[in-house]
MILO-833804 format. One record per residue (C-alpha): z, y, x; residue number from 1. Coordinates in steps of 0.02 Angstrom, whole numbers, padded with zeros to 5 digits. Example, Ala and Ser with C-alpha at 12.3 -4.5 7.8 and 13.67 -1.06 7.14 Angstrom:
BEGIN
<node><w>00390</w><v>-00225</v><u>00615</u><k>1</k></node>
<node><w>00357</w><v>-00053</v><u>00684</u><k>2</k></node>
//
This chain:
BEGIN
<node><w>-01400</w><v>02105</v><u>-01146</u><k>1</k></node>
<node><w>-01590</w><v>02106</v><u>-01182</u><k>2</k></node>
<node><w>-01696</w><v>02264</v><u>-01202</u><k>3</k></node>
<node><w>-01697</w><v>02268</v><u>-01392</u><k>4</k></node>
<node><w>-01508</w><v>02250</v><u>-01401</u><k>5</k></node>
<node><w>-01488</w><v>02386</v><u>-01268</u><k>6</k></node>
<node><w>-01597</w><v>02511</v><u>-01366</u><k>7</k></node>
<node><w>-01504</w><v>02472</v><u>-01526</u><k>8</k></node>
<node><w>-01338</w><v>02499</v><u>-01439</u><k>9</k></node>
<node><w>-01385</w><v>02669</v><u>-01366</u><k>10</k></node>
<node><w>-01461</w><v>02727</v><u>-01532</u><k>11</k></node>
<node><w>-01298</w><v>02689</v><u>-01623</u><k>12</k></node>
<node><w>-01191</w><v>02774</v><u>-01491</u><k>13</k></node>
<node><w>-01298</w><v>02932</v><u>-01496</u><k>14</k></node>
<node><w>-01280</w><v>02940</v><u>-01685</u><k>15</k></node>
<node><w>-01092</w><v>02915</v><u>-01666</u><k>16</k></node>
<node><w>-01081</w><v>03053</v><u>-01535</u><k>17</k></node>
<node><w>-01175</w><v>03171</v><u>-01647</u><k>18</k></node>
<node><w>-01059</w><v>03133</v><u>-01790</u><k>19</k></node>
<node><w>-00909</w><v>03171</v><u>-01680</u><k>20</k></node>
<node><w>-00983</w><v>03339</v><u>-01625</u><k>21</k></node>
<node><w>-01022</w><v>03386</v><u>-01804</u><k>22</k></node>
<node><w>-00850</w><v>03336</v><u>-01861</u><k>23</k></node>
<node><w>-00761</w><v>03433</v><u>-01726</u><k>24</k></node>
<node><w>-00869</w><v>03588</v><u>-01745</u><k>25</k></node>
<node><w>-00852</w><v>03582</v><u>-01933</u><k>26</k></node>
<node><w>-00665</w><v>03569</v><u>-01915</u><k>27</k></node>
<node><w>-00668</w><v>03726</v><u>-01805</u><k>28</k></node>
<node><w>-00768</w><v>03817</v><u>-01940</u><k>29</k></node>
<node><w>-00672</w><v>03757</v><u>-02095</u><k>30</k></node>
<node><w>-00494</w><v>03742</v><u>-02035</u><k>31</k></node>
<node><w>-00377</w><v>03848</v><u>-01934</u><k>32</k></node>
<node><w>-00434</w><v>03871</v><u>-01756</u><k>33</k></node>
<node><w>-00346</w><v>03774</v><u>-01622</u><k>34</k></node>
<node><w>-00238</w><v>03874</v><u>-01505</u><k>35</k></node>
<node><w>-00325</w><v>03791</v><u>-01358</u><k>36</k></node>
<node><w>-00471</w><v>03884</v><u>-01277</u><k>37</k></node>
<node><w>-00646</w><v>03837</v><u>-01337</u><k>38</k></node>
<node><w>-00697</w><v>03763</v><u>-01169</u><k>39</k></node>
<node><w>-00547</w><v>03644</v><u>-01173</u><k>40</k></node>
<node><w>-00599</w><v>03594</v><u>-01347</u><k>41</k></node>
<node><w>-00773</w><v>03555</v><u>-01286</u><k>42</k></node>
<node><w>-00704</w><v>03447</v><u>-01145</u><k>43</k></node>
<node><w>-00607</w><v>03345</v><u>-01273</u><k>44</k></node>
<node><w>-00768</w><v>03318</v><u>-01372</u><k>45</k></node>
<node><w>-00862</w><v>03267</v><u>-01214</u><k>46</k></node>
<node><w>-00725</w><v>03141</v><u>-01168</u><k>47</k></node>
<node><w>-00736</w><v>03060</v><u>-01340</u><k>48</k></node>
<node><w>-00926</w><v>03050</v><u>-01326</u><k>49</k></node>
<node><w>-00909</w><v>02971</v><u>-01153</u><k>50</k></node>
<node><w>-00796</w><v>02836</v><u>-01225</u><k>51</k></node>
<node><w>-00925</w><v>02799</v><u>-01359</u><k>52</k></node>
<node><w>-01073</w><v>02789</v><u>-01241</u><k>53</k></node>
<node><w>-00991</w><v>02689</v><u>-01102</u><k>54</k></node>
<node><w>-01041</w><v>02502</v><u>-01102</u><k>55</k></node>
<node><w>-00916</w><v>02384</v><u>-01181</u><k>56</k></node>
<node><w>-00802</w><v>02286</v><u>-01064</u><k>57</k></node>
<node><w>-00878</w><v>02122</v><u>-01002</u><k>58</k></node>
<node><w>-00786</w><v>01969</v><u>-01071</u><k>59</k></node>
<node><w>-00711</w><v>01850</v><u>-00944</u><k>60</k></node>
<node><w>-00831</w><v>01713</v><u>-00993</u><k>61</k></node>
<node><w>-00983</w><v>01825</v><u>-00969</u><k>62</k></node>
<node><w>-00955</w><v>01861</v><u>-00786</u><k>63</k></node>
<node><w>-01113</w><v>01876</v><u>-00683</u><k>64</k></node>
<node><w>-01172</w><v>01706</v><u>-00625</u><k>65</k></node>
<node><w>-01176</w><v>01668</v><u>-00440</u><k>66</k></node>
<node><w>-01361</w><v>01624</v><u>-00454</u><k>67</k></node>
<node><w>-01501</w><v>01629</v><u>-00581</u><k>68</k></node>
<node><w>-01486</w><v>01444</v><u>-00612</u><k>69</k></node>
<node><w>-01305</w><v>01458</v><u>-00666</u><k>70</k></node>
<node><w>-01268</w><v>01492</v><u>-00847</u><k>71</k></node>
<node><w>-01095</w><v>01537</v><u>-00905</u><k>72</k></node>
<node><w>-01054</w><v>01510</v><u>-01086</u><k>73</k></node>
<node><w>-00897</w><v>01548</v><u>-01182</u><k>74</k></node>
<node><w>-00776</w><v>01403</v><u>-01190</u><k>75</k></node>
<node><w>-00786</w><v>01306</v><u>-01351</u><k>76</k></node>
<node><w>-00624</w><v>01212</v><u>-01316</u><k>77</k></node>
<node><w>-00500</w><v>01237</v><u>-01453</u><k>78</k></node>
<node><w>-00315</w><v>01218</v><u>-01439</u><k>79</k></node>
<node><w>-00253</w><v>01040</v><u>-01468</u><k>80</k></node>
<node><w>-00070</w><v>01081</v><u>-01452</u><k>81</k></node>
<node><w>00028</w><v>00980</v><u>-01578</u><k>82</k></node>
<node><w>00147</w><v>01090</v><u>-01674</u><k>83</k></node>
<node><w>00330</w><v>01053</v><u>-01651</u><k>84</k></node>
<node><w>00400</w><v>00950</v><u>-01795</u><k>85</k></node>
<node><w>00520</w><v>01037</v><u>-01907</u><k>86</k></node>
<node><w>00705</w><v>01000</v><u>-01904</u><k>87</k></node>
<node><w>00693</w><v>00904</v><u>-02069</u><k>88</k></node>
<node><w>00555</w><v>00792</v><u>-01999</u><k>89</k></node>
<node><w>00656</w><v>00756</v><u>-01841</u><k>90</k></node>
<node><w>00809</w><v>00718</v><u>-01947</u><k>91</k></node>
<node><w>00712</w><v>00594</v><u>-02055</u><k>92</k></node>
<node><w>00642</w><v>00508</v><u>-01900</u><k>93</k></node>
<node><w>00817</w><v>00489</v><u>-01828</u><k>94</k></node>
<node><w>00880</w><v>00421</v><u>-01993</u><k>95</k></node>
<node><w>00740</w><v>00291</v><u>-02001</u><k>96</k></node>
<node><w>00772</w><v>00239</v><u>-01821</u><k>97</k></node>
<node><w>00958</w><v>00222</v><u>-01851</u><k>98</k></node>
<node><w>00924</w><v>00120</v><u>-02007</u><k>99</k></node>
<node><w>00809</w><v>00006</v><u>-01909</u><k>100</k></node>
<node><w>00940</w><v>-00020</v><u>-01773</u><k>101</k></node>
<node><w>01074</w><v>-00051</v><u>-01902</u><k>102</k></node>
<node><w>00962</w><v>-00176</v><u>-01992</u><k>103</k></node>
<node><w>00928</w><v>-00270</v><u>-01830</u><k>104</k></node>
<node><w>01111</w><v>-00272</v><u>-01786</u><k>105</k></node>
<node><w>01154</w><v>-00339</v><u>-01958</u><k>106</k></node>
<node><w>01020</w><v>-00474</v><u>-01945</u><k>107</k></node>
<node><w>01082</w><v>-00528</v><u>-01773</u><k>108</k></node>
<node><w>01260</w><v>-00531</v><u>-01837</u><k>109</k></node>
<node><w>01205</w><v>-00643</v><u>-01981</u><k>110</k></node>
<node><w>01114</w><v>-00758</v><u>-01859</u><k>111</k></node>
<node><w>01268</w><v>-00768</v><u>-01749</u><k>112</k></node>
<node><w>01371</w><v>-00822</v><u>-01898</u><k>113</k></node>
<node><w>01246</w><v>-00962</v><u>-01931</u><k>114</k></node>
<node><w>01250</w><v>-01014</v><u>-01748</u><k>115</k></node>
<node><w>01438</w><v>-01040</v><u>-01762</u><k>116</k></node>
<node><w>01422</w><v>-01149</v><u>-01917</u><k>117</k></node>
<node><w>01485</w><v>-01329</v><u>-01898</u><k>118</k></node>
<node><w>01331</w><v>-01393</v><u>-01990</u><k>119</k></node>
<node><w>01191</w><v>-01416</v><u>-01863</u><k>120</k></node>
<node><w>01061</w><v>-01381</v><u>-01997</u><k>121</k></node>
<node><w>01134</w><v>-01207</v><u>-02020</u><k>122</k></node>
<node><w>01134</w><v>-01180</v><u>-01833</u><k>123</k></node>
<node><w>00949</w><v>-01225</v><u>-01828</u><k>124</k></node>
<node><w>00921</w><v>-01098</v><u>-01966</u><k>125</k></node>
<node><w>01011</w><v>-00966</v><u>-01863</u><k>126</k></node>
<node><w>00909</w><v>-01005</v><u>-01708</u><k>127</k></node>
<node><w>00746</w><v>-00987</v><u>-01805</u><k>128</k></node>
<node><w>00807</w><v>-00819</v><u>-01871</u><k>129</k></node>
<node><w>00817</w><v>-00756</v><u>-01691</u><k>130</k></node>
<node><w>00627</w><v>-00768</v><u>-01678</u><k>131</k></node>
<node><w>00614</w><v>-00609</v><u>-01781</u><k>132</k></node>
<node><w>00689</w><v>-00511</v><u>-01634</u><k>133</k></node>
<node><w>00571</w><v>-00541</v><u>-01486</u><k>134</k></node>
<node><w>00626</w><v>-00387</v><u>-01391</u><k>135</k></node>
<node><w>00812</w><v>-00411</v><u>-01410</u><k>136</k></node>
<node><w>00909</w><v>-00468</v><u>-01256</u><k>137</k></node>
<node><w>01051</w><v>-00519</v><u>-01372</u><k>138</k></node>
<node><w>00936</w><v>-00636</v><u>-01469</u><k>139</k></node>
<node><w>00868</w><v>-00711</v><u>-01308</u><k>140</k></node>
<node><w>01044</w><v>-00738</v><u>-01239</u><k>141</k></node>
<node><w>01099</w><v>-00821</v><u>-01401</u><k>142</k></node>
<node><w>00951</w><v>-00941</v><u>-01396</u><k>143</k></node>
<node><w>00985</w><v>-00984</v><u>-01214</u><k>144</k></node>
<node><w>01167</w><v>-01018</v><u>-01258</u><k>145</k></node>
<node><w>01113</w><v>-01144</v><u>-01390</u><k>146</k></node>
<node><w>01021</w><v>-01249</v><u>-01260</u><k>147</k></node>
<node><w>01189</w><v>-01329</v><u>-01224</u><k>148</k></node>
<node><w>01224</w><v>-01371</v><u>-01407</u><k>149</k></node>
<node><w>01279</w><v>-01552</v><u>-01434</u><k>150</k></node>
<node><w>01140</w><v>-01576</v><u>-01565</u><k>151</k></node>
<node><w>00969</w><v>-01620</v><u>-01495</u><k>152</k></node>
<node><w>00890</w><v>-01544</v><u>-01650</u><k>153</k></node>
<node><w>00975</w><v>-01379</v><u>-01614</u><k>154</k></node>
<node><w>00922</w><v>-01384</v><u>-01431</u><k>155</k></node>
<node><w>00742</w><v>-01419</v><u>-01480</u><k>156</k></node>
<node><w>00746</w><v>-01272</v><u>-01602</u><k>157</k></node>
<node><w>00816</w><v>-01162</v><u>-01462</u><k>158</k></node>
<node><w>00670</w><v>-01213</v><u>-01350</u><k>159</k></node>
<node><w>00548</w><v>-01167</v><u>-01487</u><k>160</k></node>
<node><w>00630</w><v>-00997</v><u>-01507</u><k>161</k></node>
<node><w>00629</w><v>-00963</v><u>-01320</u><k>162</k></node>
<node><w>00444</w><v>-01007</v><u>-01314</u><k>163</k></node>
<node><w>00419</w><v>-00855</v><u>-01428</u><k>164</k></node>
<node><w>00550</w><v>-00731</v><u>-01366</u><k>165</k></node>
<node><w>00592</w><v>-00793</v><u>-01191</u><k>166</k></node>
<node><w>00541</w><v>-00716</v><u>-01026</u><k>167</k></node>
<node><w>00538</w><v>-00774</v><u>-00846</u><k>168</k></node>
<node><w>00725</w><v>-00757</v><u>-00827</u><k>169</k></node>
<node><w>00741</w><v>-00888</v><u>-00965</u><k>170</k></node>
<node><w>00672</w><v>-01024</v><u>-00851</u><k>171</k></node>
<node><w>00840</w><v>-01047</v><u>-00765</u><k>172</k></node>
<node><w>00918</w><v>-01099</v><u>-00929</u><k>173</k></node>
<node><w>00776</w><v>-01218</v><u>-00975</u><k>174</k></node>
<node><w>00752</w><v>-01312</v><u>-00811</u><k>175</k></node>
<node><w>00906</w><v>-01426</v><u>-00831</u><k>176</k></node>
<node><w>00829</w><v>-01498</v><u>-00990</u><k>177</k></node>
<node><w>00685</w><v>-01572</v><u>-00887</u><k>178</k></node>
<node><w>00809</w><v>-01706</v><u>-00835</u><k>179</k></node>
<node><w>00861</w><v>-01745</v><u>-01012</u><k>180</k></node>
<node><w>00871</w><v>-01927</v><u>-01061</u><k>181</k></node>
<node><w>00783</w><v>-01877</v><u>-01222</u><k>182</k></node>
<node><w>00596</w><v>-01885</v><u>-01179</u><k>183</k></node>
<node><w>00548</w><v>-01771</v><u>-01324</u><k>184</k></node>
<node><w>00670</w><v>-01638</v><u>-01266</u><k>185</k></node>
<node><w>00616</w><v>-01650</v><u>-01084</u><k>186</k></node>
<node><w>00432</w><v>-01643</v><u>-01133</u><k>187</k></node>
<node><w>00462</w><v>-01489</v><u>-01242</u><k>188</k></node>
<node><w>00557</w><v>-01406</v><u>-01099</u><k>189</k></node>
<node><w>00409</w><v>-01433</v><u>-00983</u><k>190</k></node>
<node><w>00290</w><v>-01360</v><u>-01111</u><k>191</k></node>
<node><w>00398</w><v>-01205</v><u>-01137</u><k>192</k></node>
<node><w>00409</w><v>-01178</v><u>-00949</u><k>193</k></node>
<node><w>00220</w><v>-01182</v><u>-00944</u><k>194</k></node>
<node><w>00212</w><v>-01052</v><u>-01083</u><k>195</k></node>
<node><w>00337</w><v>-00938</v><u>-00997</u><k>196</k></node>
<node><w>00237</w><v>-00959</v><u>-00835</u><k>197</k></node>
<node><w>00379</w><v>-00930</v><u>-00714</u><k>198</k></node>
<node><w>00326</w><v>-00979</v><u>-00536</u><k>199</k></node>
<node><w>00506</w><v>-01021</v><u>-00495</u><k>200</k></node>
<node><w>00490</w><v>-01173</v><u>-00610</u><k>201</k></node>
<node><w>00355</w><v>-01258</v><u>-00504</u><k>202</k></node>
<node><w>00477</w><v>-01362</v><u>-00401</u><k>203</k></node>
<node><w>00567</w><v>-01424</v><u>-00557</u><k>204</k></node>
<node><w>00402</w><v>-01467</v><u>-00642</u><k>205</k></node>
<node><w>00343</w><v>-01563</v><u>-00489</u><k>206</k></node>
<node><w>00505</w><v>-01660</v><u>-00496</u><k>207</k></node>
<node><w>00472</w><v>-01696</v><u>-00681</u><k>208</k></node>
<node><w>00310</w><v>-01785</v><u>-00633</u><k>209</k></node>
<node><w>00423</w><v>-01928</v><u>-00583</u><k>210</k></node>
<node><w>00503</w><v>-01940</v><u>-00755</u><k>211</k></node>
<node><w>00490</w><v>-02118</v><u>-00822</u><k>212</k></node>
<node><w>00417</w><v>-02060</v><u>-00988</u><k>213</k></node>
<node><w>00228</w><v>-02026</v><u>-00990</u><k>214</k></node>
<node><w>00244</w><v>-01885</v><u>-01118</u><k>215</k></node>
<node><w>00355</w><v>-01788</v><u>-00997</u><k>216</k></node>
<node><w>00230</w><v>-01818</v><u>-00856</u><k>217</k></node>
<node><w>00088</w><v>-01756</v><u>-00965</u><k>218</k></node>
<node><w>00180</w><v>-01597</v><u>-01016</u><k>219</k></node>
<node><w>00230</w><v>-01561</v><u>-00836</u><k>220</k></node>
<node><w>00048</w><v>-01583</v><u>-00779</u><k>221</k></node>
<node><w>-00013</w><v>-01460</v><u>-00911</u><k>222</k></node>
<node><w>00121</w><v>-01335</v><u>-00860</u><k>223</k></node>
<node><w>00077</w><v>-01350</v><u>-00675</u><k>224</k></node>
<node><w>-00108</w><v>-01327</v><u>-00714</u><k>225</k></node>
<node><w>-00065</w><v>-01163</v><u>-00800</u><k>226</k></node>
<node><w>00043</w><v>-01103</v><u>-00655</u><k>227</k></node>
<node><w>-00101</w><v>-01138</v><u>-00532</u><k>228</k></node>
<node><w>00008</w><v>-01174</v><u>-00381</u><k>229</k></node>
<node><w>-00102</w><v>-01268</v><u>-00255</u><k>230</k></node>
<node><w>00052</w><v>-01334</v><u>-00167</u><k>231</k></node>
<node><w>00087</w><v>-01449</v><u>-00315</u><k>232</k></node>
<node><w>-00080</w><v>-01540</v><u>-00297</u><k>233</k></node>
<node><w>-00012</w><v>-01670</v><u>-00178</u><k>234</k></node>
<node><w>00111</w><v>-01733</v><u>-00310</u><k>235</k></node>
<node><w>-00023</w><v>-01728</v><u>-00447</u><k>236</k></node>
<node><w>-00150</w><v>-01842</v><u>-00362</u><k>237</k></node>
<node><w>-00050</w><v>-02006</v><u>-00380</u><k>238</k></node>
<node><w>-00051</w><v>-01985</v><u>-00569</u><k>239</k></node>
<node><w>-00242</w><v>-01997</v><u>-00570</u><k>240</k></node>
<node><w>-00210</w><v>-02185</v><u>-00566</u><k>241</k></node>
<node><w>-00082</w><v>-02187</v><u>-00706</u><k>242</k></node>
<node><w>-00100</w><v>-02332</v><u>-00829</u><k>243</k></node>
<node><w>-00081</w><v>-02206</v><u>-00972</u><k>244</k></node>
<node><w>-00246</w><v>-02124</v><u>-01020</u><k>245</k></node>
<node><w>-00169</w><v>-01958</v><u>-01076</u><k>246</k></node>
<node><w>-00081</w><v>-01942</v><u>-00908</u><k>247</k></node>
<node><w>-00243</w><v>-01976</v><u>-00813</u><k>248</k></node>
<node><w>-00333</w><v>-01844</v><u>-00916</u><k>249</k></node>
<node><w>-00193</w><v>-01716</v><u>-00886</u><k>250</k></node>
<node><w>-00195</w><v>-01757</v><u>-00699</u><k>251</k></node>
<node><w>-00385</w><v>-01731</v><u>-00690</u><k>252</k></node>
<node><w>-00367</w><v>-01563</v><u>-00777</u><k>253</k></node>
<node><w>-00228</w><v>-01514</v><u>-00658</u><k>254</k></node>
<node><w>-00338</w><v>-01558</v><u>-00508</u><k>255</k></node>
<node><w>-00475</w><v>-01451</v><u>-00584</u><k>256</k></node>
<node><w>-00354</w><v>-01305</v><u>-00602</u><k>257</k></node>
<node><w>-00262</w><v>-01324</v><u>-00437</u><k>258</k></node>
<node><w>-00394</w><v>-01393</v><u>-00319</u><k>259</k></node>
<node><w>-00531</w><v>-01322</v><u>-00209</u><k>260</k></node>
<node><w>-00701</w><v>-01389</v><u>-00156</u><k>261</k></node>
<node><w>-00616</w><v>-01491</v><u>-00021</u><k>262</k></node>
<node><w>-00510</w><v>-01580</v><u>-00151</u><k>263</k></node>
<node><w>-00655</w><v>-01651</v><u>-00254</u><k>264</k></node>
<node><w>-00647</w><v>-01813</v><u>-00152</u><k>265</k></node>
<node><w>-00486</w><v>-01861</v><u>-00240</u><k>266</k></node>
<node><w>-00587</w><v>-01881</v><u>-00401</u><k>267</k></node>
<node><w>-00687</w><v>-02030</v><u>-00338</u><k>268</k></node>
<node><w>-00576</w><v>-02159</v><u>-00423</u><k>269</k></node>
<node><w>-00578</w><v>-02070</v><u>-00593</u><k>270</k></node>
<node><w>-00768</w><v>-02057</v><u>-00579</u><k>271</k></node>
<node><w>-00772</w><v>-02249</v><u>-00573</u><k>272</k></node>
<node><w>-00645</w><v>-02271</v><u>-00713</u><k>273</k></node>
<node><w>-00699</w><v>-02401</v><u>-00842</u><k>274</k></node>
<node><w>-00663</w><v>-02274</v><u>-00980</u><k>275</k></node>
<node><w>-00816</w><v>-02161</v><u>-01005</u><k>276</k></node>
<node><w>-00708</w><v>-02019</v><u>-01070</u><k>277</k></node>
<node><w>-00607</w><v>-02021</v><u>-00908</u><k>278</k></node>
<node><w>-00768</w><v>-02019</v><u>-00808</u><k>279</k></node>
<node><w>-00828</w><v>-01870</v><u>-00910</u><k>280</k></node>
<node><w>-00669</w><v>-01771</v><u>-00874</u><k>281</k></node>
<node><w>-00682</w><v>-01817</v><u>-00689</u><k>282</k></node>
<node><w>-00865</w><v>-01764</v><u>-00681</u><k>283</k></node>
<node><w>-00823</w><v>-01598</v><u>-00765</u><k>284</k></node>
<node><w>-00682</w><v>-01567</v><u>-00641</u><k>285</k></node>
<node><w>-00791</w><v>-01614</v><u>-00493</u><k>286</k></node>
<node><w>-00926</w><v>-01493</v><u>-00552</u><k>287</k></node>
<node><w>-00796</w><v>-01355</v><u>-00569</u><k>288</k></node>
<node><w>-00743</w><v>-01388</v><u>-00389</u><k>289</k></node>
<node><w>-00923</w><v>-01377</v><u>-00328</u><k>290</k></node>
<node><w>-00984</w><v>-01558</v><u>-00335</u><k>291</k></node>
<node><w>-01103</w><v>-01575</v><u>-00483</u><k>292</k></node>
<node><w>-01193</w><v>-01735</v><u>-00428</u><k>293</k></node>
<node><w>-01101</w><v>-01847</v><u>-00550</u><k>294</k></node>
<node><w>-01112</w><v>-01734</v><u>-00702</u><k>295</k></node>
<node><w>-01293</w><v>-01773</v><u>-00749</u><k>296</k></node>
<node><w>-01269</w><v>-01960</v><u>-00722</u><k>297</k></node>
<node><w>-01113</w><v>-01969</v><u>-00831</u><k>298</k></node>
<node><w>-01192</w><v>-01860</v><u>-00966</u><k>299</k></node>
<node><w>-01342</w><v>-01977</v><u>-00974</u><k>300</k></node>
<node><w>-01225</w><v>-02126</v><u>-00990</u><k>301</k></node>
<node><w>-01136</w><v>-02038</v><u>-01132</u><k>302</k></node>
<node><w>-01299</w><v>-02009</v><u>-01227</u><k>303</k></node>
<node><w>-01349</w><v>-02189</v><u>-01198</u><k>304</k></node>
<node><w>-01185</w><v>-02246</v><u>-01273</u><k>305</k></node>
<node><w>-01218</w><v>-02149</v><u>-01434</u><k>306</k></node>
<node><w>-01356</w><v>-02278</v><u>-01469</u><k>307</k></node>
<node><w>-01236</w><v>-02426</v><u>-01459</u><k>308</k></node>
<node><w>-01215</w><v>-02543</v><u>-01605</u><k>309</k></node>
<node><w>-01027</w><v>-02518</v><u>-01599</u><k>310</k></node>
<node><w>-00961</w><v>-02365</v><u>-01695</u><k>311</k></node>
<node><w>-00817</w><v>-02353</v><u>-01573</u><k>312</k></node>
<node><w>-00935</w><v>-02343</v><u>-01425</u><k>313</k></node>
<node><w>-01047</w><v>-02217</v><u>-01514</u><k>314</k></node>
<node><w>-00892</w><v>-02113</v><u>-01550</u><k>315</k></node>
<node><w>-00839</w><v>-02124</v><u>-01367</u><k>316</k></node>
<node><w>-01012</w><v>-02070</v><u>-01312</u><k>317</k></node>
<node><w>-01006</w><v>-01919</v><u>-01427</u><k>318</k></node>
<node><w>-00835</w><v>-01870</v><u>-01358</u><k>319</k></node>
<node><w>-00900</w><v>-01881</v><u>-01180</u><k>320</k></node>
<node><w>-01050</w><v>-01772</v><u>-01226</u><k>321</k></node>
<node><w>-00929</w><v>-01644</v><u>-01296</u><k>322</k></node>
<node><w>-00836</w><v>-01640</v><u>-01130</u><k>323</k></node>
<node><w>-00991</w><v>-01619</v><u>-01021</u><k>324</k></node>
<node><w>-01122</w><v>-01550</v><u>-01139</u><k>325</k></node>
<node><w>-01192</w><v>-01376</v><u>-01159</u><k>326</k></node>
<node><w>-01273</w><v>-01277</v><u>-01299</u><k>327</k></node>
<node><w>-01436</w><v>-01373</v><u>-01277</u><k>328</k></node>
<node><w>-01347</w><v>-01533</v><u>-01328</u><k>329</k></node>
<node><w>-01289</w><v>-01467</v><u>-01496</u><k>330</k></node>
<node><w>-01450</w><v>-01507</v><u>-01595</u><k>331</k></node>
<node><w>-01440</w><v>-01691</v><u>-01543</u><k>332</k></node>
<node><w>-01256</w><v>-01698</v><u>-01586</u><k>333</k></node>
<node><w>-01292</w><v>-01620</v><u>-01756</u><k>334</k></node>
<node><w>-01427</w><v>-01749</v><u>-01788</u><k>335</k></node>
<node><w>-01306</w><v>-01888</v><u>-01739</u><k>336</k></node>
<node><w>-01174</w><v>-01817</v><u>-01855</u><k>337</k></node>
<node><w>-01296</w><v>-01815</v><u>-02003</u><k>338</k></node>
<node><w>-01381</w><v>-01981</v><u>-01970</u><k>339</k></node>
<node><w>-01236</w><v>-02095</v><u>-01923</u><k>340</k></node>
<node><w>-01151</w><v>-02186</v><u>-02066</u><k>341</k></node>
<node><w>-00986</w><v>-02214</v><u>-01977</u><k>342</k></node>
<node><w>-00854</w><v>-02081</v><u>-02014</u><k>343</k></node>
<node><w>-00777</w><v>-02102</v><u>-01841</u><k>344</k></node>
<node><w>-00945</w><v>-02057</v><u>-01761</u><k>345</k></node>
<node><w>-00973</w><v>-01909</v><u>-01877</u><k>346</k></node>
<node><w>-00801</w><v>-01840</v><u>-01836</u><k>347</k></node>
<node><w>-00827</w><v>-01865</v><u>-01649</u><k>348</k></node>
<node><w>-00996</w><v>-01776</v><u>-01653</u><k>349</k></node>
<node><w>-00924</w><v>-01631</v><u>-01753</u><k>350</k></node>
<node><w>-00778</w><v>-01615</v><u>-01631</u><k>351</k></node>
<node><w>-00900</w><v>-01619</v><u>-01485</u><k>352</k></node>
<node><w>-01000</w><v>-01474</v><u>-01561</u><k>353</k></node>
<node><w>-00841</w><v>-01374</v><u>-01585</u><k>354</k></node>
<node><w>-00787</w><v>-01410</v><u>-01407</u><k>355</k></node>
<node><w>-00953</w><v>-01351</v><u>-01335</u><k>356</k></node>
<node><w>-00942</w><v>-01194</v><u>-01441</u><k>357</k></node>
<node><w>-00771</w><v>-01158</v><u>-01365</u><k>358</k></node>
<node><w>-00659</w><v>-01204</v><u>-01511</u><k>359</k></node>
<node><w>-00561</w><v>-01332</v><u>-01409</u><k>360</k></node>
//
């Protein structure tokens, strides 16, 4: 309390004390006298004056600081306690929750009726309806059950549903389809296992690399690249020499994802591949593994090819630039896209720009 406030406080208390004395003495003069002795009356007046003149109690927040540097201020924190909802609000919440559960149960019951329909088209419709219940174990179990349906169309729909609502425990039900005689089904199964990302599927995916159909090999390679299990690399390397271009590209990407700096030597054959696009993927993978010597050379070859007289070769050069290029290559690609008359080259240059910008 500063000096001015202290003087003001004492002035007010003195005035109040005087008023009390005047009031009490006037009461003695005007009214009937108290039976108590006059000295006792005076002591009562003195006690009341003492209460008025004593300093007010110090609030808890204004306790004396431990040092001059400390400054204690009253807390400005207000209560953030959320009031308890009323009984009517709680009742409405429970009603909405029960209605939601009932609605989900009715929807699942309707889907189950479709799954039992003799018409495989209706069963496919029921499987697709299960996708609206991603957190439902019952929906997941129903989709897994339909993986053994006699219709390949139904099984494929079940794989699509499990890709959306499945979890790692679903892999056990999907793995047998990797050995399907239907390449499309086996390829889709490999893709879904990659999306679910269950490490327990690595051994089955490695086995699928030996599938006679290249599309299954490609899907298995992509799935293994996503699972990033270095132990699978040994089985991936032989596919770098596959006669199918898509398989070679998927194998290079798998080496990039699974390998280490010591594994870059396995990319020597792809770096000498007659296909420039394959060489570009191999150079990118080698650079990711720590060997960037080939990247500049292949990128220069790609730019040189964009000046070829053949639209196909110019298109291939633009694609390779998109694989290896960086932001500094975009202006040249944009100029190529605007200046070249061949639609195939324009499209390749545009796709290369999108790839460098991260859209692919």
